[in-house]
MDAnalysis code that builds the backbone (N, CA, C; Angstrom):
import MDAnalysis as mda
import numpy as np

u = mda.Universe.empty(297, n_residues=99, atom_resindex=np.repeat(np.arange(99), 3), trajectory=True)
u.add_TopologyAttr("name", ["N", "CA", "C"] * 99)
u.add_TopologyAttr("resid", np.arange(1, 100))
u.add_TopologyAttr("resname", ["UNK", "UNK", "UNK", "UNK", "UNK", "UNK", "UNK", "UNK", "UNK", "UNK", "UNK", "UNK", "UNK", "UNK", "UNK", "UNK", "UNK", "UNK", "UNK", "UNK", "UNK", "UNK", "UNK", "UNK", "UNK", "UNK", "UNK", "UNK", "UNK", "UNK", "UNK", "UNK", "UNK", "UNK", "UNK", "UNK", "UNK", "UNK", "UNK", "UNK", "UNK", "UNK", "UNK", "UNK", "UNK", "UNK", "UNK", "UNK", "UNK", "UNK", "UNK", "UNK", "UNK", "UNK", "UNK", "UNK", "UNK", "UNK", "UNK", "UNK", "UNK", "UNK", "UNK", "UNK", "UNK", "UNK", "UNK", "UNK", "UNK", "UNK", "UNK", "UNK", "UNK", "UNK", "UNK", "UNK", "UNK", "UNK", "UNK", "UNK", "UNK", "UNK", "UNK", "UNK", "UNK", "UNK", "UNK", "UNK", "UNK", "UNK", "UNK", "UNK", "UNK", "UNK", "UNK", "UNK", "UNK", "UNK", "UNK"])
u.atoms.positions = np.array([
    [-13.058, 3.884, 41.521],
    [-11.802, 3.598, 41.334],
    [-10.745, 3.496, 40.461],
    [-10.697, 1.725, 41.338],
    [-10.167, 1.084, 40.870],
    [-10.594, 0.458, 39.366],
    [-11.871, 0.316, 39.734],
    [-12.576, -0.029, 38.804],
    [-12.676, -0.074, 37.741],
    [-12.115, 2.048, 37.404],
    [-12.245, 2.926, 36.489],
    [-10.994, 2.613, 35.819],
    [-9.958, 2.453, 36.182],
    [-8.856, 2.341, 36.027],
    [-8.266, 0.480, 34.608],
    [-8.775, -0.406, 35.714],
    [-8.832, -1.303, 34.723],
    [-9.230, -1.661, 33.689],
    [-10.744, -0.968, 33.020],
    [-11.113, -1.166, 32.094],
    [-10.837, -0.107, 30.832],
    [-10.034, 0.909, 31.453],
    [-9.566, 1.699, 30.498],
    [-8.172, 1.854, 30.206],
    [-7.344, 0.606, 30.980],
    [-5.589, -0.153, 30.954],
    [-6.287, -0.606, 29.461],
    [-7.032, -1.615, 29.695],
    [-7.807, -2.717, 28.284],
    [-7.932, -1.552, 27.091],
    [-8.720, -1.233, 27.158],
    [-9.361, -0.214, 25.646],
    [-7.744, 0.853, 25.280],
    [-6.823, 1.634, 26.434],
    [-6.241, 1.576, 25.686],
    [-4.761, 0.751, 24.709],
    [-4.813, -0.387, 26.120],
    [-3.952, -1.268, 24.793],
    [-4.149, -2.024, 24.339],
    [-6.101, -1.782, 23.819],
    [-6.293, -2.592, 22.713],
    [-6.094, -1.987, 21.614],
    [-6.631, -0.580, 21.554],
    [-6.451, 0.050, 21.131],
    [-5.168, 0.546, 20.009],
    [-3.705, 0.786, 20.907],
    [-2.385, 0.217, 20.158],
    [-2.125, -0.744, 20.042],
    [-3.057, -1.826, 19.831],
    [-2.752, -3.231, 19.253],
    [-2.947, -2.833, 18.117],
    [-4.499, -2.533, 17.698],
    [-5.240, -2.415, 16.874],
    [-4.790, -1.710, 15.526],
    [-4.044, 0.129, 15.964],
    [-3.673, 1.148, 15.289],
    [-2.509, 0.569, 14.903],
    [-1.328, 0.041, 15.606],
    [0.082, -0.399, 15.329],
    [0.114, -1.177, 14.645],
    [-0.592, -2.495, 14.802],
    [-0.642, -3.267, 13.854],
    [-1.346, -3.054, 11.839],
    [-2.233, -1.825, 11.992],
    [-2.690, -1.374, 10.682],
    [-1.420, -0.482, 10.124],
    [-0.320, 0.134, 11.231],
    [0.808, 0.714, 10.921],
    [1.503, -0.255, 9.972],
    [1.800, -1.316, 10.601],
    [2.796, -2.444, 10.095],
    [2.577, -2.588, 9.216],
    [1.178, -3.120, 8.808],
    [0.673, -3.818, 7.854],
    [0.598, -2.683, 6.609],
    [0.335, -1.429, 6.945],
    [0.818, -0.536, 5.237],
    [2.370, -0.263, 4.737],
    [2.657, -0.693, 6.201],
    [4.402, -0.653, 5.423],
    [5.253, -2.515, 5.168],
    [4.414, -3.084, 5.084],
    [4.337, -4.391, 4.974],
    [4.015, -4.822, 3.715],
    [2.643, -3.768, 3.408],
    [2.056, -3.418, 1.839],
    [3.025, -2.824, 1.314],
    [3.917, -1.937, 1.068],
    [4.292, -1.243, 0.354],
    [5.654, -1.928, -0.147],
    [6.088, -2.529, 0.851],
    [7.496, -3.489, 0.461],
    [6.843, -5.039, -0.644],
    [5.792, -4.967, -0.110],
    [4.628, -6.097, -1.278],
    [4.857, -5.851, -2.534],
    [4.224, -4.467, -2.634],
    [4.271, -4.145, -4.164],
    [5.533, -3.279, -4.918],
    [6.309, -3.281, -3.946],
    [7.854, -2.999, -4.267],
    [8.074, -4.514, -4.990],
    [7.931, -5.422, -3.948],
    [8.643, -7.120, -4.519],
    [7.560, -7.329, -5.696],
    [6.684, -7.479, -5.750],
    [5.655, -7.537, -7.179],
    [5.965, -7.162, -8.024],
    [6.690, -5.487, -8.014],
    [7.368, -4.805, -9.164],
    [8.301, -5.050, -9.833],
    [9.252, -5.884, -8.945],
    [10.303, -5.976, -9.099],
    [10.267, -7.086, -9.776],
    [9.465, -8.352, -8.633],
    [9.456, -9.619, -9.839],
    [9.134, -9.620, -11.211],
    [8.019, -8.592, -11.370],
    [7.429, -8.528, -13.018],
    [8.545, -8.232, -13.532],
    [8.993, -7.560, -13.170],
    [10.399, -6.225, -13.866],
    [11.594, -6.992, -14.221],
    [11.874, -8.081, -13.354],
    [13.058, -9.361, -13.396],
    [14.321, -8.025, -13.133],
    [13.875, -7.642, -11.395],
    [15.019, -6.573, -11.419],
    [14.783, -6.951, -9.678],
    [16.227, -6.393, -9.462],
    [16.125, -6.530, -7.825],
    [15.873, -5.317, -7.134],
    [15.592, -4.560, -7.491],
    [15.490, -3.448, -5.840],
    [14.204, -2.219, -6.869],
    [13.749, -2.031, -6.728],
    [12.390, -0.846, -7.139],
    [11.784, -0.113, -6.064],
    [11.970, 1.344, -6.344],
    [11.466, 2.312, -5.542],
    [10.277, 2.762, -5.084],
    [9.465, 2.800, -4.470],
    [7.778, 3.067, -5.284],
    [7.651, 4.122, -4.479],
    [6.794, 5.249, -5.047],
    [6.479, 6.728, -4.156],
    [5.381, 6.851, -4.595],
    [4.906, 8.394, -4.523],
    [3.865, 8.832, -4.838],
    [2.406, 7.295, -4.699],
    [2.318, 7.400, -3.218],
    [1.034, 5.980, -3.602],
    [0.257, 6.778, -2.960],
    [-0.994, 6.945, -3.433],
    [-2.208, 7.142, -3.127],
    [-3.329, 5.905, -2.656],
    [-4.514, 5.677, -1.745],
    [-5.349, 4.857, -1.828],
    [-6.740, 5.397, -3.396],
    [-7.034, 3.822, -3.557],
    [-8.586, 4.732, -3.904],
    [-9.316, 3.921, -4.276],
    [-10.671, 3.480, -4.740],
    [-11.412, 2.647, -4.829],
    [-11.603, 2.762, -3.028],
    [-12.283, 3.564, -2.446],
    [-11.837, 2.952, -0.825],
    [-11.210, 2.246, -0.323],
    [-10.367, 2.517, -0.886],
    [-9.127, 2.110, -0.386],
    [-8.935, 0.387, -0.945],
    [-9.452, -0.492, -1.718],
    [-9.534, -1.263, -2.226],
    [-8.047, -1.530, -3.374],
    [-7.848, 0.041, -3.852],
    [-6.445, -0.034, -4.341],
    [-5.606, 1.026, -4.097],
    [-4.006, 1.175, -5.455],
    [-3.413, 2.324, -5.025],
    [-2.799, 2.149, -6.112],
    [-2.320, 3.426, -6.441],
    [-2.330, 4.458, -7.389],
    [-0.855, 4.421, -7.122],
    [0.398, 4.504, -7.877],
    [1.472, 5.117, -7.751],
    [2.187, 5.073, -8.883],
    [3.656, 5.446, -8.272],
    [4.510, 5.731, -9.166],
    [6.273, 4.617, -8.901],
    [6.612, 3.873, -9.710],
    [7.852, 3.559, -9.593],
    [8.967, 4.039, -9.872],
    [10.381, 2.965, -9.249],
    [11.482, 3.819, -9.836],
    [12.449, 2.683, -9.651],
    [13.022, 2.424, -11.120],
    [14.097, 1.367, -10.735],
    [15.273, 2.480, -10.963],
    [16.221, 1.819, -10.143],
    [17.384, 2.694, -10.067],
    [18.605, 3.169, -11.056],
    [18.651, 4.636, -11.431],
    [18.920, 4.989, -12.786],
    [17.422, 5.547, -13.119],
    [16.687, 5.835, -13.258],
    [15.387, 5.075, -13.903],
    [14.435, 6.775, -14.072],
    [13.550, 6.443, -14.608],
    [12.511, 7.485, -14.565],
    [10.795, 6.755, -13.947],
    [10.512, 7.785, -13.207],
    [9.419, 7.183, -12.823],
    [8.427, 6.065, -13.444],
    [7.813, 5.307, -13.203],
    [6.816, 5.169, -13.474],
    [5.509, 4.628, -13.271],
    [4.553, 4.174, -13.618],
    [3.259, 4.259, -12.498],
    [2.541, 3.245, -12.453],
    [1.705, 2.873, -11.835],
    [1.249, 1.627, -11.306],
    [-0.133, 1.666, -11.074],
    [-0.818, 0.414, -10.731],
    [-2.042, 0.699, -10.007],
    [-1.410, -1.031, -9.396],
    [-2.467, -1.464, -7.735],
    [-2.173, -2.258, -7.493],
    [-3.684, -2.996, -6.481],
    [-4.221, -3.729, -6.983],
    [-5.474, -4.254, -6.410],
    [-5.718, -5.127, -4.981],
    [-5.728, -4.453, -4.285],
    [-4.833, -5.189, -3.164],
    [-6.049, -6.425, -2.737],
    [-7.499, -6.528, -3.287],
    [-8.135, -7.893, -3.017],
    [-8.190, -8.318, -3.117],
    [-7.309, -8.718, -4.747],
    [-6.590, -9.915, -5.800],
    [-5.803, -10.036, -6.016],
    [-5.084, -9.169, -5.361],
    [-3.478, -8.604, -6.147],
    [-2.727, -8.711, -7.284],
    [-3.596, -8.006, -7.710],
    [-2.585, -8.166, -9.338],
    [-2.709, -6.511, -9.225],
    [-1.669, -6.668, -10.632],
    [-1.111, -5.385, -10.468],
    [-1.028, -5.165, -11.705],
    [-1.018, -4.035, -12.279],
    [-1.006, -3.228, -13.711],
    [0.341, -2.049, -13.328],
    [1.189, -2.454, -15.136],
    [2.219, -1.510, -14.970],
    [1.766, -0.173, -16.019],
    [2.478, 0.968, -15.687],
    [2.149, 1.024, -17.147],
    [1.049, 2.124, -17.091],
    [1.212, 4.292, -17.241],
    [0.091, 4.916, -17.073],
    [-1.312, 3.900, -18.314],
    [-0.412, 3.688, -19.026],
    [-1.282, 3.062, -20.460],
    [-2.297, 2.068, -20.246],
    [-2.105, 1.490, -18.994],
    [-2.969, -0.061, -19.043],
    [-4.181, -0.168, -18.517],
    [-5.013, -0.552, -19.037],
    [-6.454, -0.587, -18.546],
    [-6.521, -0.003, -17.667],
    [-6.581, -1.148, -16.658],
    [-6.549, -1.590, -14.972],
    [-5.979, -0.042, -14.905],
    [-5.051, 0.808, -14.979],
    [-4.510, 2.443, -14.337],
    [-5.557, 3.234, -14.388],
    [-6.008, 3.560, -15.657],
    [-6.560, 4.368, -16.555],
    [-7.893, 4.754, -15.810],
    [-8.589, 3.283, -15.507],
    [-9.914, 2.959, -14.672],
    [-10.100, 3.163, -13.740],
    [-8.771, 2.950, -13.021],
    [-8.220, 3.739, -11.383],
    [-8.039, 4.781, -10.843],
    [-7.059, 4.720, -12.270],
    [-5.911, 6.403, -10.693],
    [-6.184, 7.099, -11.909],
    [-6.946, 7.214, -12.987],
    [-7.021, 8.832, -13.782],
    [-8.307, 9.363, -13.340],
    [-9.362, 8.866, -13.200],
    [-10.615, 9.598, -12.753],
    [-10.672, 9.836, -11.097],
    [-9.787, 9.849, -10.887],
    [-9.384, 10.252, -8.884],
    [-8.396, 10.881, -8.446],
])
């Protein structure tokens, strides 16, 4: 019985570390995208919403909003960290409108 408990605990701990790390990484990605948009627009704060993964998880489409402003679209490429703002940008059209 003791031989079964130790491996089971190791597997559970490893799974918790892997999935917990992924959740933290996704939260940091949201903040990273908001910071990148704010830096591009030279603003202090930006709220990102309606995010969805595209291109098998390599890109993110979503909307951002400046305080008191209207929502606008963005596309973020997770591989090369390129950011495209506006629904009329070529990267947004190619990656977000087709999905």
